[in-house]
Backbone bond lengths (Angstrom), bond angles and torsions (degrees), N, CA, C in turn:
res aa  C-N    CA-C-N  psi(-1)  N-CA   C-N-CA  omega(-1)  CA-C   N-CA-C  phi
1 M - - - 1.449 - - 1.531 107.52 -
2 R 1.339 117.47 122.03 1.453 122.73 -178.04 1.514 111.37 -88.67
3 Y 1.342 116.04 135.73 1.464 121.46 -179.86 1.523 109.73 -98.61
4 C 1.331 117.05 130.19 1.460 123.40 177.84 1.524 107.40 -95.36
5 E 1.331 115.97 112.27 1.455 119.14 -178.63 1.520 112.07 -74.74
6 R 1.342 118.52 -28.10 1.468 120.53 179.95 1.519 110.44 -65.76
7 H 1.336 116.83 -43.42 1.462 120.63 -176.89 1.517 112.65 -101.55
8 E 1.328 115.81 -1.06 1.455 122.62 178.12 1.529 112.06 52.78
9 M 1.339 114.94 54.10 1.460 120.91 178.83 1.528 109.55 -154.89
10 H 1.323 116.44 161.54 1.456 122.14 176.89 1.523 110.28 -88.43
11 N 1.322 116.19 148.51 1.467 123.39 175.97 1.521 113.16 52.67
12 C 1.305 116.90 48.79 1.466 121.88 179.27 1.533 109.39 -68.87
13 A 1.312 116.94 120.36 1.461 121.27 -179.34 1.520 111.82 -66.36
14 D 1.329 117.73 -31.64 1.457 120.85 -178.49 1.521 112.59 -72.25
15 C 1.295 118.10 -29.12 1.464 121.26 -174.28 1.521 113.36 -110.76
16 G 1.305 117.25 4.51 1.451 120.08 178.31 1.515 110.64 -68.61
17 P 1.307 117.40 167.39 1.457 119.75 179.32 1.523 110.98 -60.01
18 R 1.307 115.58 140.44 1.470 119.60 178.89 1.528 109.38 -79.80
19 P 1.328 116.56 143.83 1.459 117.91 178.82 1.531 109.71 -68.16
20 P 1.329 116.83 148.67 1.458 119.03 179.68 1.529 110.90 -64.99
21 L 1.314 115.41 146.26 1.461 120.13 178.41 1.520 108.50 -74.87
22 S 1.314 116.30 143.96 1.461 119.64 -178.59 1.525 109.75 -117.05
23 G 1.304 116.07 55.30 1.457 119.95 176.47 1.512 113.95 80.35
24 G 1.341 118.01 -1.30 1.459 121.25 179.78 1.510 111.00 -80.36
25 P 1.328 117.30 -178.89 1.456 120.00 179.53 1.529 110.82 -65.57
26 T 1.311 115.90 148.31 1.459 121.41 -178.94 1.516 110.22 -76.80
27 D 1.298 116.48 134.30 1.455 122.32 175.55 1.518 108.33 -69.13
28 E 1.311 117.40 135.39 1.459 121.56 -178.44 1.527 112.68 -59.16
29 W 1.312 118.14 -25.79 1.458 122.07 -176.25 1.524 113.29 -93.48
30 D 1.314 118.88 1.67 1.465 121.27 -175.28 1.524 114.05 -58.69
31 G 1.314 119.05 -28.67 1.452 120.65 -178.62 1.515 114.60 -80.50
32 W 1.321 117.90 -6.78 1.464 121.94 -177.20 1.522 111.00 -96.42
33 P 1.348 117.39 129.69 1.468 118.52 173.17 1.531 109.42 -59.23
34 A 1.306 117.55 141.08 1.467 121.72 -176.22 1.522 112.55 -59.71
35 A 1.306 117.80 -28.95 1.468 120.95 -177.05 1.529 113.24 -85.41
36 S 1.327 118.23 -2.90 1.472 121.65 -176.24 1.521 112.74 -58.36
37 I 1.328 114.59 147.85 1.458 121.96 170.62 1.522 105.93 -122.42
38 I 1.322 115.99 125.02 1.460 123.16 -175.78 1.523 108.21 -104.73
39 I 1.334 116.74 130.67 1.464 121.37 -173.32 1.525 110.61 -114.54
40 H 1.319 116.34 119.55 1.466 123.10 178.46 1.526 109.97 -84.17
41 A 1.324 116.54 161.95 1.466 122.38 179.25 1.528 112.31 -58.02
42 S 1.320 117.71 -24.78 1.464 122.16 179.86 1.519 113.18 -74.04
43 G 1.343 117.20 -11.05 1.457 120.88 -176.58 1.518 112.98 93.15
44 K 1.327 116.16 3.56 1.463 121.09 179.71 1.524 109.47 -89.86
45 A 1.325 116.24 136.25 1.462 122.71 179.04 1.527 109.77 -98.09
46 H 1.313 115.38 142.27 1.466 123.09 178.86 1.521 108.58 -129.87
47 L 1.330 115.47 160.49 1.462 122.10 176.77 1.521 108.89 -110.34
48 P 1.347 117.96 154.59 1.459 119.65 175.71 1.531 110.61 -54.72
49 G 1.310 115.82 134.15 1.461 121.61 -178.09 1.509 112.95 101.10
50 C 1.328 117.86 -6.29 1.468 121.12 179.98 1.524 109.89 -59.39
51 T 1.316 115.87 134.61 1.467 120.30 -179.36 1.524 112.72 -80.80
52 H 1.329 117.51 -7.10 1.465 120.90 179.20 1.524 113.08 -81.78
53 I 1.318 116.60 -16.38 1.452 119.94 -176.84 1.525 110.85 -129.43
54 V 1.324 115.39 153.57 1.460 122.24 179.44 1.530 107.36 -106.17
55 P 1.323 118.29 124.87 1.460 120.35 -176.23 1.530 113.94 -51.66
56 A 1.321 117.68 -37.58 1.469 120.42 -179.03 1.529 111.94 -65.54
57 D 1.326 117.91 -21.81 1.468 121.64 -179.94 1.527 113.02 -84.69
58 I 1.313 117.16 -11.31 1.467 120.59 -175.10 1.527 109.16 -79.81
59 R 1.323 113.59 95.53 1.466 121.18 178.14 1.520 107.76 -159.67
60 P 1.329 116.35 159.32 1.456 119.35 177.28 1.533 108.91 -64.31
61 P 1.292 121.57 153.57 1.457 126.44 6.42 1.522 113.68 -90.39
62 V 1.324 119.23 -7.32 1.465 120.35 -175.09 1.522 112.11 -72.22
63 Y 1.314 117.91 -35.88 1.466 121.26 -174.50 1.520 112.80 -118.90
64 G 1.308 114.38 149.58 1.449 124.03 165.99 1.518 105.29 -129.19
65 W 1.313 117.91 168.13 1.467 119.19 -179.53 1.514 110.49 -156.45
66 V 1.335 112.99 163.70 1.463 121.90 177.08 1.533 105.60 -126.08
67 P 1.343 117.78 105.17 1.467 119.43 -177.14 1.522 114.29 -72.34
68 A 1.319 117.47 -24.26 1.473 121.17 -178.61 1.530 109.13 -137.78
69 P 1.341 116.81 73.82 1.472 119.19 -179.13 1.531 111.82 -68.03
70 S 1.316 115.52 159.43 1.465 119.87 178.22 1.534 109.42 -67.51
71 P 1.317 117.19 156.27 1.466 120.34 179.48 1.532 111.58 -54.83
72 G 1.326 116.40 131.86 1.457 121.83 177.64 1.515 114.91 79.28
73 A 1.341 118.44 5.03 1.469 121.30 -176.60 1.529 111.92 -59.37
74 W 1.326 117.35 -38.79 1.472 120.71 -178.88 1.527 110.60 -61.53
75 R 1.309 117.74 -47.05 1.469 121.72 -177.95 1.532 112.73 -70.32
76 R 1.319 117.29 -28.73 1.464 120.35 179.98 1.525 113.11 -78.59
77 L 1.320 118.06 -16.58 1.466 121.39 -174.70 1.525 112.29 -53.48
78 A 1.329 115.81 122.26 1.466 123.07 179.63 1.530 106.88 -169.80
79 P 1.317 117.63 165.62 1.467 118.75 175.99 1.533 112.38 -55.51
80 S 1.331 116.35 -31.27 1.468 119.94 179.47 1.533 112.55 -82.69
81 S 1.337 117.42 -10.41 1.464 122.27 179.10 1.527 109.24 -140.47
82 P 1.340 117.29 69.02 1.469 120.60 -176.98 1.529 112.18 -70.78
83 L 1.331 115.32 157.70 1.464 121.84 177.26 1.525 107.99 -116.16
84 H 1.325 116.90 123.36 1.461 122.65 -178.69 1.525 109.90 -94.68
85 A 1.330 116.49 133.89 1.468 121.45 178.60 1.526 109.71 -63.03
86 T 1.330 115.26 144.03 1.465 121.01 177.36 1.523 111.47 -110.11
87 Q 1.343 116.42 -12.04 1.465 121.46 178.09 1.519 108.66 -140.75
88 G 1.334 115.78 168.03 1.464 119.84 -176.12 1.513 107.75 71.63
89 N 1.328 117.09 -133.80 1.458 120.94 175.80 1.525 107.34 -82.84
90 V 1.334 116.11 100.22 1.464 120.56 -175.37 1.531 112.88 -73.55
91 E 1.328 116.97 0.05 1.468 121.23 174.10 1.534 111.04 -82.68
92 R 1.319 117.49 -11.99 1.468 120.93 -178.30 1.521 110.66 -73.58
93 V 1.338 114.41 139.51 1.463 121.65 179.68 1.529 108.01 -134.18
94 A 1.316 116.56 126.50 1.463 121.36 177.89 1.521 109.78 -91.67
95 V 1.338 114.92 134.13 1.468 120.49 177.92 1.528 111.45 -127.19
96 S 1.349 116.69 -3.36 1.462 120.34 177.97 1.523 108.91 -149.59
97 R 1.341 115.32 161.78 1.461 122.16 -179.27 1.520 110.49 -105.54
98 C 1.318 116.43 144.66 1.468 122.26 172.03 1.534 106.87 -61.58
99 Q 1.328 116.93 129.20 1.469 120.82 -177.23 1.526 111.29 -64.75
100 S 1.332 117.95 -36.00 1.456 120.62 179.24 1.529 110.94 -67.57
101 C 1.322 116.56 -43.91 1.464 120.39 177.95 1.524 110.36 -63.34
102 D 1.317 116.03 -42.11 1.465 121.00 -178.81 1.524 110.90 -65.29
103 A 1.317 117.07 -39.82 1.464 121.33 -179.38 1.520 111.65 -66.47
104 A 1.326 116.57 -28.15 1.464 120.83 -178.89 1.529 112.47 -78.02
105 Q 1.305 117.15 -7.03 1.465 121.27 -176.76 1.496 112.11 -86.55
């Protein structure tokens, strides 16, 4: 049984291994690690697969991201526990979660 540190649960469907592609079109999110947290200039954090953002648009200076956040980082996100980007625009800081991404967890 695999433990998902991002969502702090076992057998997380969102973070499990992706099935291999069988010659079909490539998913736009395939290049993003499942545990990534993407930070918009507004301070809002998103997860890979969010319908509010287009993967091709995720680049500095508008976005920063954390490809390997610490365990529980998504749930701790708040003004009192901000998350600083480690890649892209490293000046970006997340202080809130996208409601759609959060609801999908």
